[in-house]
N, CA, C and O atoms as a GROMACS GRO file, in nm:
protein
  328
    1MET      N    1  12.071   2.551   1.438
    1MET     CA    2  12.097   2.599   1.334
    1MET      C    3  12.078   2.737   1.357
    1MET      O    4  11.981   2.775   1.422
    2ASN      N    5  12.159   2.813   1.312
    2ASN     CA    6  12.066   2.985   1.341
    2ASN      C    7  12.013   3.019   1.160
    2ASN      O    8  12.033   2.940   1.067
    3THR      N    9  11.947   3.146   1.148
    3THR     CA   10  11.893   3.184   1.014
    3THR      C   11  11.984   3.182   0.946
    3THR      O   12  11.970   3.077   0.884
    4ASP      N   13  12.111   3.248   0.898
    4ASP     CA   14  12.174   3.199   0.858
    4ASP      C   15  12.228   3.089   0.786
    4ASP      O   16  12.239   3.078   0.664
    5GLU      N   17  12.260   3.008   0.876
    5GLU     CA   18  12.288   2.857   0.823
    5GLU      C   19  12.211   2.856   0.744
    5GLU      O   20  12.243   2.873   0.626
    6LEU      N   21  12.052   2.830   0.790
    6LEU     CA   22  11.946   2.781   0.749
    6LEU      C   23  11.905   2.824   0.634
    6LEU      O   24  11.832   2.750   0.568
    7THR      N   25  11.943   2.952   0.584
    7THR     CA   26  11.905   3.017   0.480
    7THR      C   27  12.032   2.992   0.340
    7THR      O   28  12.017   3.014   0.220
    8SER      N   29  12.174   2.928   0.427
    8SER     CA   30  12.303   2.885   0.310
    8SER      C   31  12.215   2.713   0.264
    8SER      O   32  12.279   2.671   0.168
    9ILE      N   33  12.129   2.635   0.291
    9ILE     CA   34  12.119   2.484   0.280
    9ILE      C   35  12.106   2.444   0.127
    9ILE      O   36  12.003   2.505   0.100
   10HIS      N   37  12.120   2.420   0.082
   10HIS     CA   38  12.100   2.376  -0.053
   10HIS      C   39  11.939   2.290  -0.031
   10HIS      O   40  11.933   2.174   0.012
   11VAL      N   41  11.798   2.387  -0.076
   11VAL     CA   42  11.687   2.255  -0.071
   11VAL      C   43  11.670   2.216  -0.206
   11VAL      O   44  11.651   2.278  -0.310
   12ASP      N   45  11.684   2.058  -0.168
   12ASP     CA   46  11.668   1.971  -0.307
   12ASP      C   47  11.487   1.984  -0.340
   12ASP      O   48  11.451   1.995  -0.457
   13LYS      N   49  11.396   1.981  -0.242
   13LYS     CA   50  11.233   1.970  -0.270
   13LYS      C   51  11.188   2.050  -0.181
   13LYS      O   52  11.217   2.038  -0.062
   14SER      N   53  11.089   2.170  -0.237
   14SER     CA   54  11.002   2.256  -0.186
   14SER      C   55  10.850   2.237  -0.215
   14SER      O   56  10.791   2.202  -0.317
   15ILE      N   57  10.804   2.276  -0.080
   15ILE     CA   58  10.637   2.167  -0.058
   15ILE      C   59  10.591   2.312  -0.052
   15ILE      O   60  10.652   2.378   0.032
   16ASP      N   61  10.491   2.382  -0.126
   16ASP     CA   62  10.430   2.507  -0.089
   16ASP      C   63  10.284   2.419   0.033
   16ASP      O   64  10.196   2.339   0.004
   17ALA      N   65  10.309   2.462   0.120
   17ALA     CA   66  10.126   2.456   0.182
   17ALA      C   67  10.090   2.556   0.224
   17ALA      O   68  10.003   2.555   0.312
   18ARG      N   69  10.136   2.661   0.182
   18ARG     CA   70  10.078   2.798   0.233
   18ARG      C   71   9.921   2.791   0.205
   18ARG      O   72   9.871   2.887   0.264
   19GLY      N   73   9.860   2.744   0.164
   19GLY     CA   74   9.732   2.759   0.152
   19GLY      C   75   9.595   2.690   0.188
   19GLY      O   76   9.477   2.708   0.160
   20THR      N   77   9.713   2.548   0.309
   20THR     CA   78   9.630   2.463   0.345
   20THR      C   79   9.644   2.484   0.486
   20THR      O   80   9.759   2.512   0.519
   21SER      N   81   9.559   2.478   0.577
   21SER     CA   82   9.578   2.426   0.736
   21SER      C   83   9.582   2.335   0.741
   21SER      O   84   9.561   2.258   0.647
   22CYS      N   85   9.626   2.286   0.918
   22CYS     CA   86   9.636   2.165   0.963
   22CYS      C   87   9.523   2.066   0.932
   22CYS      O   88   9.405   2.100   0.930
   23PRO      N   89   9.573   1.926   0.905
   23PRO     CA   90   9.704   1.866   0.888
   23PRO      C   91   9.734   1.875   0.713
   23PRO      O   92   9.781   1.780   0.651
   24GLY      N   93   9.700   2.000   0.654
   24GLY     CA   94   9.695   2.002   0.518
   24GLY      C   95   9.892   2.024   0.522
   24GLY      O   96   9.945   1.948   0.442
   25PRO      N   97   9.940   2.067   0.560
   25PRO     CA   98  10.119   2.082   0.551
   25PRO      C   99  10.178   1.970   0.559
   25PRO      O  100  10.252   1.917   0.477
   26LEU      N  101  10.122   1.912   0.720
   26LEU     CA  102  10.216   1.801   0.740
   26LEU      C  103  10.178   1.691   0.645
   26LEU      O  104  10.273   1.614   0.630
   27LEU      N  105  10.055   1.651   0.564
   27LEU     CA  106   9.987   1.575   0.498
   27LEU      C  107  10.069   1.609   0.328
   27LEU      O  108  10.062   1.529   0.236
   28ALA      N  109  10.102   1.668   0.325
   28ALA     CA  110  10.186   1.736   0.180
   28ALA      C  111  10.350   1.674   0.177
   28ALA      O  112  10.417   1.626   0.085
   29ALA      N  113  10.383   1.706   0.364
   29ALA     CA  114  10.513   1.694   0.369
   29ALA      C  115  10.519   1.533   0.369
   29ALA      O  116  10.632   1.488   0.348
   30LYS      N  117  10.398   1.420   0.394
   30LYS     CA  118  10.452   1.311   0.406
   30LYS      C  119  10.475   1.230   0.267
   30LYS      O  120  10.563   1.147   0.245
   31LYS      N  121  10.344   1.290   0.154
   31LYS     CA  122  10.319   1.305   0.078
   31LYS      C  123  10.509   1.303  -0.074
   31LYS      O  124  10.543   1.229  -0.166
   32ALA      N  125  10.565   1.422  -0.011
   32ALA     CA  126  10.638   1.440  -0.089
   32ALA      C  127  10.805   1.403  -0.023
   32ALA      O  128  10.913   1.419  -0.081
   33ILE      N  129  10.778   1.351   0.113
   33ILE     CA  130  10.936   1.222   0.152
   33ILE      C  131  10.946   1.189   0.056
   33ILE      O  132  11.041   1.249   0.005
   34GLY      N  133  10.894   1.108  -0.025
   34GLY     CA  134  10.902   0.947  -0.123
   34GLY      C  135  10.997   1.002  -0.220
   34GLY      O  136  11.083   0.930  -0.270
   35GLN      N  137  10.983   1.148  -0.254
   35GLN     CA  138  11.027   1.184  -0.366
   35GLN      C  139  11.151   1.243  -0.411
   35GLN      O  140  11.197   1.273  -0.520
   36ILE      N  141  11.209   1.256  -0.225
   36ILE     CA  142  11.395   1.283  -0.240
   36ILE      C  143  11.461   1.123  -0.160
   36ILE      O  144  11.412   1.025  -0.104
   37GLU      N  145  11.596   1.173  -0.196
   37GLU     CA  146  11.622   1.044  -0.148
   37GLU      C  147  11.728   1.103   0.022
   37GLU      O  148  11.774   1.214   0.047
   38LYS      N  149  11.732   1.010   0.083
   38LYS     CA  150  11.816   1.010   0.201
   38LYS      C  151  11.897   1.060   0.169
   38LYS      O  152  11.955   1.047   0.062
   39GLY      N  153  11.931   1.155   0.286
   39GLY     CA  154  12.078   1.304   0.307
   39GLY      C  155  11.985   1.420   0.197
   39GLY      O  156  12.046   1.522   0.165
   40GLU      N  157  11.883   1.408   0.159
   40GLU     CA  158  11.850   1.529   0.093
   40GLU      C  159  11.780   1.598   0.208
   40GLU      O  160  11.754   1.566   0.324
   41VAL      N  161  11.752   1.734   0.109
   41VAL     CA  162  11.715   1.839   0.239
   41VAL      C  163  11.575   1.865   0.142
   41VAL      O  164  11.580   1.887   0.021
   42MET      N  165  11.451   1.858   0.224
   42MET     CA  166  11.330   1.961   0.217
   42MET      C  167  11.260   2.059   0.292
   42MET      O  168  11.269   2.051   0.414
   43GLU      N  169  11.202   2.137   0.249
   43GLU     CA  170  11.169   2.272   0.316
   43GLU      C  171  10.974   2.284   0.268
   43GLU      O  172  10.903   2.286   0.167
   44VAL      N  173  10.960   2.288   0.426
   44VAL     CA  174  10.836   2.296   0.389
   44VAL      C  175  10.762   2.406   0.398
   44VAL      O  176  10.743   2.423   0.518
   45LEU      N  177  10.699   2.507   0.325
   45LEU     CA  178  10.646   2.628   0.353
   45LEU      C  179  10.509   2.625   0.398
   45LEU      O  180  10.424   2.549   0.353
   46SER      N  181  10.492   2.715   0.490
   46SER     CA  182  10.336   2.707   0.555
   46SER      C  183  10.290   2.825   0.662
   46SER      O  184  10.376   2.879   0.731
   47ALA      N  185  10.141   2.864   0.674
   47ALA     CA  186  10.110   2.954   0.716
   47ALA      C  187  10.034   2.918   0.859
   47ALA      O  188   9.976   2.977   0.950
   48ASP      N  189  10.069   2.793   0.822
   48ASP     CA  190   9.970   2.737   0.988
   48ASP      C  191  10.044   2.727   1.098
   48ASP      O  192  10.119   2.629   1.096
   49GLU      N  193  10.049   2.780   1.176
   49GLU     CA  194  10.138   2.802   1.331
   49GLU      C  195  10.162   2.658   1.364
   49GLU      O  196  10.271   2.638   1.417
   50GLY      N  197  10.067   2.528   1.342
   50GLY     CA  198  10.054   2.425   1.430
   50GLY      C  199  10.153   2.359   1.319
   50GLY      O  200  10.159   2.239   1.344
   51THR      N  201  10.216   2.386   1.230
   51THR     CA  202  10.325   2.308   1.146
   51THR      C  203  10.431   2.317   1.195
   51THR      O  204  10.514   2.227   1.181
   52LYS      N  205  10.462   2.447   1.278
   52LYS     CA  206  10.602   2.430   1.327
   52LYS      C  207  10.631   2.365   1.459
   52LYS      O  208  10.729   2.387   1.530
   53ARG      N  209  10.515   2.266   1.486
   53ARG     CA  210  10.497   2.197   1.602
   53ARG      C  211  10.509   2.066   1.569
   53ARG      O  212  10.557   1.974   1.634
   54ASP      N  213  10.453   2.066   1.443
   54ASP     CA  214  10.394   1.875   1.402
   54ASP      C  215  10.493   1.885   1.322
   54ASP      O  216  10.563   1.902   1.422
   55ILE      N  217  10.583   1.891   1.220
   55ILE     CA  218  10.691   1.848   1.110
   55ILE      C  219  10.826   1.828   1.269
   55ILE      O  220  10.913   1.744   1.243
   56PRO      N  221  10.835   1.868   1.354
   56PRO     CA  222  10.933   1.833   1.418
   56PRO      C  223  10.910   1.682   1.486
   56PRO      O  224  10.982   1.582   1.482
   57LYS      N  225  10.820   1.698   1.529
   57LYS     CA  226  10.745   1.557   1.605
   57LYS      C  227  10.733   1.459   1.500
   57LYS      O  228  10.771   1.348   1.538
   58TRP      N  229  10.695   1.462   1.388
   58TRP     CA  230  10.701   1.389   1.284
   58TRP      C  231  10.857   1.336   1.219
   58TRP      O  232  10.886   1.218   1.196
   59CYS      N  233  10.922   1.424   1.204
   59CYS     CA  234  11.101   1.416   1.248
   59CYS      C  235  11.145   1.284   1.276
   59CYS      O  236  11.194   1.182   1.228
   60GLN      N  237  11.084   1.360   1.422
   60GLN     CA  238  11.169   1.264   1.511
   60GLN      C  239  11.070   1.121   1.524
   60GLN      O  240  11.128   1.029   1.582
   61LYS      N  241  10.960   1.097   1.488
   61LYS     CA  242  10.922   0.973   1.513
   61LYS      C  243  10.994   0.901   1.361
   61LYS      O  244  11.048   0.791   1.368
   62LYS      N  245  10.986   0.961   1.256
   62LYS     CA  246  11.013   0.908   1.162
   62LYS      C  247  11.178   0.898   1.140
   62LYS      O  248  11.229   0.815   1.065
   63GLY      N  249  11.235   0.972   1.197
   63GLY     CA  250  11.364   0.918   1.211
   63GLY      C  251  11.476   1.034   1.131
   63GLY      O  252  11.599   1.045   1.135
   64PHE      N  253  11.382   1.100   1.068
   64PHE     CA  254  11.448   1.209   0.981
   64PHE      C  255  11.510   1.314   1.135
   64PHE      O  256  11.509   1.299   1.257
   65GLU      N  257  11.573   1.449   1.007
   65GLU     CA  258  11.670   1.532   1.102
   65GLU      C  259  11.589   1.633   1.086
   65GLU      O  260  11.616   1.663   0.970
   66TYR      N  261  11.507   1.709   1.121
   66TYR     CA  262  11.504   1.842   1.194
   66TYR      C  263  11.563   1.917   1.135
   66TYR      O  264  11.674   1.864   1.138
   67LEU      N  265  11.581   2.056   1.049
   67LEU     CA  266  11.692   2.106   1.063
   67LEU      C  267  11.656   2.253   1.178
   67LEU      O  268  11.726   2.291   1.271
   68GLY      N  269  11.526   2.311   1.131
   68GLY     CA  270  11.496   2.398   1.170
   68GLY      C  271  11.420   2.500   1.117
   68GLY      O  272  11.420   2.497   0.994
   69THR      N  273  11.330   2.623   1.181
   69THR     CA  274  11.238   2.705   1.088
   69THR      C  275  11.279   2.823   1.076
   69THR      O  276  11.357   2.869   1.159
   70ILE      N  277  11.242   2.885   0.985
   70ILE     CA  278  11.274   3.004   0.949
   70ILE      C  279  11.145   3.066   0.942
   70ILE      O  280  11.053   3.006   0.886
   71GLU      N  281  11.123   3.202   1.004
   71GLU     CA  282  11.019   3.278   1.041
   71GLU      C  283  11.006   3.380   0.886
   71GLU      O  284  11.088   3.472   0.884
   72GLU      N  285  10.931   3.374   0.785
   72GLU     CA  286  10.936   3.505   0.709
   72GLU      C  287  10.809   3.581   0.706
   72GLU      O  288  10.737   3.569   0.806
   73SER      N  289  10.776   3.647   0.621
   73SER     CA  290  10.696   3.718   0.671
   73SER      C  291  10.502   3.665   0.623
   73SER      O  292  10.451   3.684   0.513
   74GLY      N  293  10.442   3.609   0.728
   74GLY     CA  294  10.332   3.545   0.730
   74GLY      C  295  10.318   3.440   0.685
   74GLY      O  296  10.210   3.391   0.653
   75TYR      N  297  10.475   3.366   0.673
   75TYR     CA  298  10.490   3.218   0.698
   75TYR      C  299  10.564   3.163   0.726
   75TYR      O  300  10.653   3.211   0.798
   76PHE      N  301  10.567   3.029   0.684
   76PHE     CA  302  10.726   2.948   0.795
   76PHE      C  303  10.800   2.875   0.686
   76PHE      O  304  10.738   2.837   0.586
   77LYS      N  305  10.942   2.853   0.701
   77LYS     CA  306  10.995   2.771   0.638
   77LYS      C  307  11.028   2.654   0.734
   77LYS      O  308  11.024   2.680   0.854
   78ILE      N  309  11.066   2.517   0.692
   78ILE     CA  310  11.088   2.410   0.787
   78ILE      C  311  11.154   2.343   0.692
   78ILE      O  312  11.096   2.283   0.602
   79LEU      N  313  11.263   2.346   0.704
   79LEU     CA  314  11.371   2.244   0.666
   79LEU      C  315  11.382   2.110   0.772
   79LEU      O  316  11.362   2.115   0.893
   80LEU      N  317  11.425   1.971   0.683
   80LEU     CA  318  11.474   1.880   0.713
   80LEU      C  319  11.556   1.802   0.618
   80LEU      O  320  11.587   1.792   0.499
   81ARG      N  321  11.569   1.764   0.706
   81ARG     CA  322  11.657   1.591   0.593
   81ARG      C  323  11.632   1.476   0.619
   81ARG      O  324  11.606   1.420   0.726
   82LYS      N  325  11.642   1.438   0.517
   82LYS     CA  326  11.557   1.274   0.508
   82LYS      C  327  11.693   1.188   0.528
   82LYS      O  328  11.688   1.065   0.530
   0.00000   0.00000   0.00000
């Protein structure tokens, strides 16, 4: 998906992990994924560079759909569908 498509997706749950470093954002995502239903979208906000690699790997391992990453000024929005 391109950035325009990603920004138009309805987000059901947003996790702000910008104040944490690896593995904080991934742990926050793991904790929050149980709070959304199958088919819903969650975004993880992170300033940690490693999160761009960790979340897609975790999605693949768990069977979630990694939708993409949007680079913002100083942080990333990583979107996934449960």
